[in-house]
N, C-alpha and C positions, 0 to 999 in steps of 0.2 A: 611420196607414194601414198601416204595415209589419206590425203584428200581425193586421190584417184580412186581408191577403194570405196570411199564414201559415195563418190559420184556414181560409180558403177552399181553400188547397192541401191541407190535411189533410182537409177535408170531401170534396173531390173524390177523394182517394186512398181514403178509407173507402168512398165510393160505388162506386168501381171494384171494390174487393175484394168488397163485398157483392153486386154484380151478376155476379161472375165465375162461370163454369160449374164451376170447381174446387170452390167451396164447395157448390154444388148436388150435385155428384157425391159429396162427402164426406157430406153430409146424407142422400142417397139410399142410401149404402152402410152407414150406421150400423145400420139394422135387420138387415141381413144379418150384419154382424159380431156383433151381439148374439145373433142366432139361433145362429150357429156356436159362440159361446162358452158359450151356455146349457147345451148337452148335456154338454160336458166338465166344466163346473163342477158340474153335478148328479151326474155319475158320481164325481167327486173327493169331493164332500160325502158321498155314500153310503159311500165306503170309509174316510173319515177318522175316526179315533177321538177327535179333539179335542185331541190332545196335540201340542205343538210340538216336543218332543224326547223321547227315550226315557227313561222313568222307571225307575230301578233302585232296589233296596232298599239302603239305606246300611249296615245292620247285618247282620253274619253272625258265627256262632260258628265258631271254628277251633281245633283241638287242635294245639299246637306243643310238642314235647318232653314229652308226657303232661300238659300243663297246658292248661286251657280258657281261651281268650281271646275277648273280644267285640271284633270289629274294625269300625270305622266306615270304610267304603270311601270315603265322601264327604270326610271330613276327614283320614283317615289315623291317627286315634286308635286306640290299642290298650289294652284294659283287661283285667287278669286277673280271671277270674270265680271266685268262691269257690264250691265245690261245695255248701256248706250253703245258699247263697242259692237254688240251683236246686230243692232239695228242699222248699222252703216252699210 
């Protein structure tokens, strides 16, 4: 019988919550919230280029002490470029 009393108490609590005016107010305000969020989201979607972070080019050529180096800014790797390779 103890489990039956607990089940009845839970059922009554759920019934009170479902009949409360607070839930009705939340339900009635959801369309308004959706409407006010729709326009900023559309504006943001029109301006967004689809990138989550700035994309930068990893490789660049730089002349250091009259020698040409290929620098990888993403990894920090530096490689001496042979001028004969560039003329091919």
